[in-house]
N, C-alpha and C positions, 0 to 999 in steps of 0.2 A: 630656454625661454628668456627673454629679454628681464633685465634686473627690475625695471619699473613695474612690469607687470606682476612679476612674483611678489614684489614688495606690497603691490596693491592688493593681491589676492590674500597675502599673509594678514594684512590689516584689516581685511573684511573676515577672514576666519576669526581673529582675534576677538573682535567685537561680537561676533556670532556666538562663540564659545562663551563669553563673558555673559551674555544674555542668558544662554542655556543654564549655566551654573547657577545665576541668579534665580531663575525660575525653579530648578531643582531645590536650592536651599529653601525657599519659600514653601515648596510642597511638602519637603521632609518634615519641616517644623510643623506645619498644618497636621500632617498625617500622625506625627508623634503626640501631638495634643489630642488629636480625634480619637486615637487609640485608646488614650488614657480614659477620655470622656466615655467611650463607648463601653470599656471595662467596667467602669464605675457605674454606669447606668444600668448594664446587665446585672451587676450584682446586687444593685439596689432594687430592680424589678423583682429579681428572683426571691429577694427577702420579703419584700412588701406583699407580693401576691403569692405566696406559699401556700394559701388557702384559697382557692378559687371557687368561692360560694357564688351564687347567682349575681349578686350585687358586685363583688369583687371582680367576677368574670368580665362584667361589662366595662368597669374601668379598666381592666388589662386590655381590653380588645380596642380601646380607645388610644392606648398608648402604644401599643405594638405596632402599628403602621408608622409612627414617626420614627421609631427605633428602627426599623427596618429601612426606612429613607435614609437615615444617617448611615446606616451599614453599607447601603449601595452607593452611597456618595463616596465613602471612603474606598470601596473597591474601585469606583470609577477613577477618583484620584490617584490611586496607587498604579493602576493602569496607565494613566497619562504619565507618571513619574518614571516607569519602567521605559516608555517610548523615549523620554527625554534624555534618560542615562544612556540609551543605545545611542542617541544623536550626539551626546556628549563625548563618547570614544571616537566617533567619526561622523561629523556633522553633516556633509553631504559628500557626493561622489562626481557631481557633473553641474555643469552650468550651460544654459542656452540663451542666447540674445535674440529675442523675436521682435518682429515689428508689424503691428497692426495699425493703431492709429498713433502709437508712439513706440519708442524703443524702449524694452524693458528687459532685464536681466533676471532669469530664474535660476534658482539653485535647488537641484534635486538631492534628495536623502531619502533615509528609511522610513521617515514619518513627517507629518506636517508639523511646522512650528511657526507660530506668528506672534504678533504684538497683540497683546489682550486690549489694550486702550484704542487702536486704531484699527484693528482688524487686518492689518497689513501681514502677508505670509513671507516670512523670511525663508523658510525651507518648504519646498513642495514635496508630499509624499510621492514616491516613484510610480505609485498607482493612480494617481490623479490623472484626469483627461489630458490636461495640458502636459504633464510630464511624458506622454507618449511621444511627444516630438523629439525628446532626447534620443529615442530608440529608433528613428527613423534613419540614422546614419548618413545624413546627407544635410547640405546646406540649400538655401534657396526657398522656393515655394512649397508649402506644406499646409496641413490643416489638422485640427483635431476636433472631437465631438463632446459637447457637454451633455449633462444628463438629460437635458429636455430635447436632446437629438439634434440640436443645431449644429450645423458645420461652421466651424471658425476658420477662415483662411488666415495665414500669417506667412511672414517672411522670417526663415531662420538665419540670421546673420552670424552666428558664431556657436560653435559647440566646443565645450572645453571640458577636460576630464581631470579629477585628481585623486591623489593617494592622500590620506590625513590620519593622522594619530593625535587625538585630542586637540591641542591649540597648536600643532606643528604641520606646516604643510610640507609634505615629502616629495612630491611630483606633481607636475602640472603640464599639460599639454594641449594644445588646439588641435583638433582633428574633425575632417570629414572621415569619419573611422572607418577603416578596413582592419578586420580582425587580425589579420597577419602583421599589422604593424608592430615593429620591435618594441615600440613603447608600451603599446597595449598588451603585448605579450609579458611584460613585467606585472602587470594586474592578473593576468591568467597564469599565474604560477603553478607549478606542478601540483595538481589537486589531490594527487594520490598519497598525501602524507598522513591524512587523518580522515574522519567523518566527512560526507558530503558537505559541502558548505553552498550557501546561496550563491547565484550567478547575477545579482541584481545590477552589479556594476557593469557587466559585460554582456547584458542580453542584445542580441541581434535582431534586426528588423523582421526576420522570418519567425523567430521565436517569440517576439513581442505580438505578432498577429495571433498566436495560438493563446499566449498568455491572456490577452485582453478579449478573448471571444466570450459572448453573452452566456451566461450560466445555463440558459436552457437549450443551449444548443448541445446536441451529442457530438462528439468530436473524436476521430482516430488521427493519432500522430504517429506517423510511420518514419523510421530514419535509421541510419547505419550506426554501429558503436560509436560513441564519442559525439553524436549530434545533440546531446543534451536533452534527450526525451524526459527522463526523470526530474532532471533539474528544472526544466519547463513547466511540469506539472506541479512540481513544488510551489513555484512562482505563481502558477495559475491559481492554486489553492489560496496562497495569500491575496491574490488580486480579488478573487471571488469573495473573500472574508471582509476584504475593504469595501469593495463595490455594493455588497448587499449585506451590510453590517446590521441593518435593522431587521432582516428577515432570516439571516444566515449566521450561523455560529459554527465554532470547530466541532460541535457534537452532531451537526447536521452533515458532516462530509466524512466520507471514509475513504481510506487508501488500502486496497488491496495489493499486497506485493509478494515475491515469491517466498519470503520466509521471515521469521521474526527476527534473524540476524540481519537482514536487509533493512527491514523496519528501523533496527537500531542504528545502522549506517546512515541513515537519512533524518535521524531524530532530530539533529541540531538545526535543521534548514529553517523551519516555521519560527523558532523561538529566536534565531537571529534577525528574522524580520518583524520579530515584535508581535508575533501571532501564537496562540496556544496550537500544541500538535492536535491533529484531528483523530478521529477513531481509526486505529490500525488494524488490519486483519490479513489473514491468508484464506485461499480457498479451503484448506483442511479444517482451518479454526471454524470457519461457517459451518461446515458439516458437523464437527463436534458440537456446535452450539445448538443444533436442530433438536427437537424434542423427539422422543421415540424413534430414533435412529441408532441404535445401542450398539451395532456390530463394530467391533474394531475394523480399521481401514488402514491400508498402508498411506504412507506420505508420499508427496510428489517426489522426493528424492529417492524413498525407497522403490517407488515405481520406475525412475530411471535406472537404477541400479538392477532391479529385476529384468527390465526388457533388454538390457545390454547382454544377458546372458541368457535370455528366455528362448523356449523352443517356438517352432511355428505356430502353434495353436495358441499359444499365450500371446505372441505378437498380432496374430490376425483377431483375437478376441478385442485387443487394445484398439486397433485400427477400426474395428467393425462398430465398436461402442462409442467411439469419437466420430464417426461417419456423419455427414450430414444427411445420408439416406435412413440411417436409423433415426435420428433426431426427428426428421419429417414423419416417419412412421409413428413414432412414440406420441408425437402431439395429436396425430389422428386417432390412434389407439384410445388415449384418454377421451376425447370427444366421443367416441363409441361407447365407452362405459357409462356415459349419461343416459344411455338407452337401455344397457342390458350388460350384466356380467361384473360389476364391482364386486370384489370378494370381501366377505366380512369375516370377522371372528365371533364365535360364540363368547359371551362373557360370562364368568362365572365367579361365585365366591364360596371357596371350598369345592365341595362337590355339588352345590346348588346352582342350577343354571339361572342367571340374573335376566339375560335375554339372549335368544338364539340369533345364529346368523340368518336364518329363514325370517325371523321377524323384523330383523334389522332391514333385510332386502325388501320386505313388505312395506316398511316405513319409507324406505328410500324410493321406490320405484311407483308407490301407489298413493302414498299419503302426501309426500312432498314433491310433486312434479314440477315441471316447467320453472325450475331453479338451477342456477349453476350448482355444481358438485359439491364446492365447499359450503354454500349456504345451505344446501339439503343435510349435509353432516351436522352443521350447527343446530338446525331445527330438531334434528335427532337428540343431539346432545341435551338441548333445553327439554326436550320429551322425557329423556331418561333421568334428569337430576331429580324432580319430585319423587320417582319410584326410589331412586337411591336413597334420598332423605328418609323415606317411609321404611324402607328396609333396615337402615341404620337405627332407627327408633326404636324398632320392634327387636332388634338385635340387642340394643342397650338394656331394655325392659327384660329380655330374657336373660340376659347376663346378670343383671341386677337381683333377680329372684334366685338365681343360682347362688350367687355370693351371700344372699341371705340364709340360704338353706345350709351352709358350712356349719360343721358342728363345733366350731369355736368362735370366739370373738375375734373379728377383724377390722371392725370400726362401725360408727354409726350410720344411719340412713344416707346423709349427705357424703361421708366418705366411700360408701359403696356405689353411690351413683357416679361420682367422681371416678372410680376406679374402672366402673363398668365403660363410661364414655372413652376414657384413655385406651382401653383394650380394644373396644369396636372400631375406634377412628384408626388405630394402628392396623387392624385386620382389614378393614375396607379401602384402606389408603391406595393399594395398588389399583382397585376397581375404579376409585374416584378419579384418579391421574388418568386411567385409560379412558375415561369417560371425557373428561375435561380436554384432553388433548388428542381426542377423535380416535383414540388407539384401538377401536372396533374395526377399523379399515386395514386389511391385510396389504400393506405397502410391498412387501416383499413378493407376494404373489403377482400383484399388479405388474412389477417390474419382469419377474420371469416370464409372465404372460406376455408381456409386449416382445420380448425377445423370441418366444416359441411361435408367436402368432406370424412372424415373417415367412415361415413356411420355407426356407431354403436349406441346402445342405450346410452352409456355412453357419447360418442361424442355428441349426440343430447343435452343431460342435460348439458354438459360444454358449448356448443353453445348457448343454450339459456340464461344461466347465463352470458357469455361473451357479448352479445347483451344488455342486461339489464345493464351491467356495462358501456359498451361505451356510450349508452343514456344517462346514469347519468352523463357523462363527467369524470369520476373517474376509474382508472385502478387498478387492483391487481398487487403485486409486480411479481407475476408470469407470468404476462403479457409481462413484459420488455423484457426478453430474446427472445421470437418470435418475437415481434415487432423491437427490435434493429437489430435482425438478417435479418429479412425482409428488413428493411429499408437500412441496409449497403450492402447487397447482391444485391437488386434491382436497387438502386440508386448509391451507391459508392461514393455519395457526402461528407460523414463524415469520409472517411478514412484519417487516419494520417500515413504518410510516414516518420515521423521525429523520431517515437520511434523505437528503435532498440532493446530493451529488457523490458520485463515486469515481475514484480514479482508479484504474486496473492497469497495473505495470506487467509487462512481458504478456501482453495479451496473445501472441502467438501460440503460446503454451496452452491456450484454452480452446476447448471443442466449442461449436455452436451449442451444444446441450448445456455445457457449463455456463456459458454466459446468458442462456434463456433462464436457467435456475437463478442466477444472481438477479435478474430482471424480475422473476417471480418474488424473490424474497424482499426486494425493494422497489414496490411498485411506482413510488413517487420520486425516485433518483433518476436524474440526468448522468451522462457518462462522459469521462474523458478516458480513453483507451490509447494505450502506448504500447508498441510493438516494432518489431522487425523480423518479417518472415525467414530471414537467413539464420536467426538464432533459435529456431525451434529446437528443443531438446529431443523430442520423439516425432519427427515430421511425418504428416499423414498425407496431406494434400497441400499443393503450393498456395491454394486459396483458403487454408485453414483458418485464417484471421476472420473472426465474426464480424460481417458487413450487414446484418439483417436489422439494423436500425431504421426506423422509418424516416428520421430526418438527419442522418449522419453526414458530417463532413469531413473528408478526408484530407489531411494536411502532410505534405511530405517534406521533411527536413532532409537536405541531401549534402549537408557540409559536416565534417568531423572536426572537433575542436580539441580532442582528447590527446590523440597520440602524435608523435612526430611524422613527418612526411614519409619516411622509411618504413616505419612500422605500418602506417595506413595503406601504403602501396602495396607491402606483402600480404596484409589482410585481405585487400582487395583480390589478389592473386591466387588465393586459397580456393576461392569460389569461381574463378575464371571470370568474374564481372567487371564491368566498367570500373575505373578507378573511382574511389570515393574522394571527393574534393577535400583534401586536407587544408585547414587553416592552422595547423599546428607550427611547431618550429622544426628546424633542421636538426638532425641528430645521427646517430650511429645506426648503421644497417644492423637487421637482426643477424644472429649468429646461429647457424644451423651446424651442429657438429656431433660426429660419430665418436663416441668414447667405448673404451672396453669396460664391461661390467665392474671389473675389479677396480676400476679408476673413478666410478661414478661419484663415490662419496667425497674423493680428494677433488674431483671437478666441481661438484656443488658448492664445496667449501671454499674454493677458489672464487666462485661467482659471488658467495655472499660477502667475502672479505673484500672484493673488487668494488661491488656497487651498492652495498648496504650500507647506509648511515642513519643515525637516529632521527633525522627529519625526513626519511623516506620510508618507502614501503617495498617490501619485496615477497612475491608469492612464488611457490613451488606447486605446480600443477600436475597432477596424474591422473589417468582416466576415471577411476573408481575409488571408492573408500579403501577396499582392501589393499590397494597397492599403495595409497598413501599411508596407511597404518604400518606397513612395513617398512616403507622408505624413513618415516617418521622414527621408528625404534632404532634404525640403523644410524640416524644423524643425530639424535639427542644428546648423544654423548660428545660428539664433536662440535655441535652447534647448539649450545645448552639454552639459548634463548629461543629457539626454534618452537612454534606451537601449533598443534594439529587442531584443525577446525572441522567439526563434525556436524551433522544436521541438527543436533540437539543444542547446539551454540546458540545463545540468544542475544550475546552482548559482542559487538565488534571490536576486535583488538587490533592494535597497530603492530608493526614489527616484522619479524620473519615467520612468515605463515606457510602452511601447506594444507591443501583442500583438494578434493575432486574437482575437474574442469568444470562440470555442471554447476556447481555451487558458486562458482565464481561469477556467474552473469550478473549484471548491473554493478559490479564493483569495478574499481581501476587501481592499478598499482605503478610504483615508479618501474620496477622491475619485475618481469614474468619470466619464469624459468619451466619449460615444459620438459619433464624428466623422463618421459616414456613414449617418445614419438615414433615408435616402431611400427612396420606394417602388421606384424603380429598381433599388435594392439588395437590399432586403429584401422581395422578392415572391413567394418561395415558400410553399408550404402549410405548411411546418416552420418558417419564419424566426421566427415567433411565440415560439417555444420558445428559439431561440437569444437573442432579444431579452429573453426573459424571465430568462434566466441572465445576461445581462450586465448588466441594471439591478440585479439583486439582488447585485452585488458591492460595491456601494457601501456604507459605513457611515454617512458624515455629508452627503456632496454627490454629487448626481447631475447632470449636465449633458449633454442630448442637442441635438447639431446636425444640421440638414440643409439642403440646398441649394434645392431646387426644390418637391418635394412630400413631406410627411411619410408614412412607411410606414403602411399601413392598420392594422398590429399596434397602432400607437400613436396613430392619428388617432383611433380609436373610444373612447379613454379621456376620461373625463368631465373638463371643462376646470379644474373647481374643485380637482383633484388636482395641477395642476403651474402653473408660472408660464410667460409668454412672452417677458418682456423682461429681467429681472435678477434676481440672487439677492440679497436683502437679509437 
């Protein structure tokens, strides 16, 4: 870059940083003063209005709004300060020169910053409509859309990118950007060193279209490993929070990801962008949060482990319960229950019947007709509550008389009544909960009935297995989808109306019914779904990814930014598919090496010594947890820093890790070592998908060890795509 351009940009940066520092100083002084005043006012009010008589209560009510307004002002200014401090570290990352009526230079950063007296914008938020021009990756004719939906045509004359640290200009280049550009690659350094980071400085035009899609659009984003699906989703969340800030907050958005560990892995992205983290969950946690579904269920990872070793009937049960055919049948079955056959429990208190199943059926089918099932059940609840109050009052009086008849002094009448109420409330609490939570409906019987009613040989086998599991008080993971859907559809008590947008990662691992259950639980939500059909852990059908949204748009990202060209080519060859377009860097070919079992520990130690540095990450992958535990026990003495990652892990750790291959999905690592790639281990029809996922975790180095015979899934890969001896 010419010196005069560099000097010009450095002067501009220095000026901007000085203005930022000035604003930060002013706000810090204001907040310090405001904090002191608020504390003082709070203490004064608390002291003055300790006695809230009628008159004093009126005075307090007039003061409180003013105090709350000051507190809200403090919170707002503190939020502004946080964003300015982000900008102070790196004021902006891009510049575009555009011409409409005049030539204008726009600097793009993480937040908006402008002159208060003139209203001139010095830095444009990357999410602002005009900033979208920066991500078009081109010069010349372009346009952007302002909130009024007016289209504004412009000419992009220059596109410039920066690396900045405080007031130091580290790098600058002009570009009609192609991501493979060597200079840009310096911005896209190996991201596998720590937790996921934002990609705001390197968003590409296809990713930008996904990020800026309207909030009410249901969108499915499909793409190969490394295409940035999860990163794009996080930027999209940040965009929605900016674009719809008057009606949408972090508490209105939910991210459903594979595990708590992955949630922690991505937890830094939104704060980096100046936004609060949204509501995080997993599918399993959604189940645990539902009322009156108390049976213990296996987790997603436990399910994967079980199915790797399961017999035929357990595998068939999994596929059957996740099939679209069963989902369609269940929907119809529930509709039919509105006419006849809804099973009820008899509710009792002790040995005394409170209401029989027969009476409940009478109420449901005779008294409350022509309503949806959940509304009828809520009508029944409202009908039962007065009866419950009457029963409790009578029981309290009976218990009061009993206590009065005790042959020794235990308190005055007031004490006796208080004791009576406490005892009866405790006694009646389960019955009260059952009525409040519509627990008089037999959800398990509905579920098993839906299976049995299909009346096929396969359904009979699945039914018998399911009955055995319910009797054992333990559910399989594939039971969660149907049960959650039935519970939400029939009762409606677990529905959440606050969540307006949901992002689901790894959607290919969800059945149609699981997705329908989420729709029932969050009826006000729109969806962004992320997936890759080739990364299914337990594939059933190739069209498994739910597409049954009424207005879904499907976007396919076809470029990979994660791995080297060599690793990407190898990854593509695992499934014999067309090469994924790699826009990464050149690197080493993967190593596929046969080693003696006795030499395995020595060879693994050699890989660690050669390829692990403190600013990188290295993962050792095995097929299952048992193999990982065994290898960990063998390695921990010769590699003391190695860490075993189990499904209970909730906090992402850097360093040298070992985990099962199915748990690595979504993560990326500088070096990946697959330690057990033998045919005897990876011999299932679906193991090629698991291996595809495992090899695609590597950004720079991929090493594969086997002992006797290489698995067929890798043996079929052409020899020129990998090395067999050593990495050089």
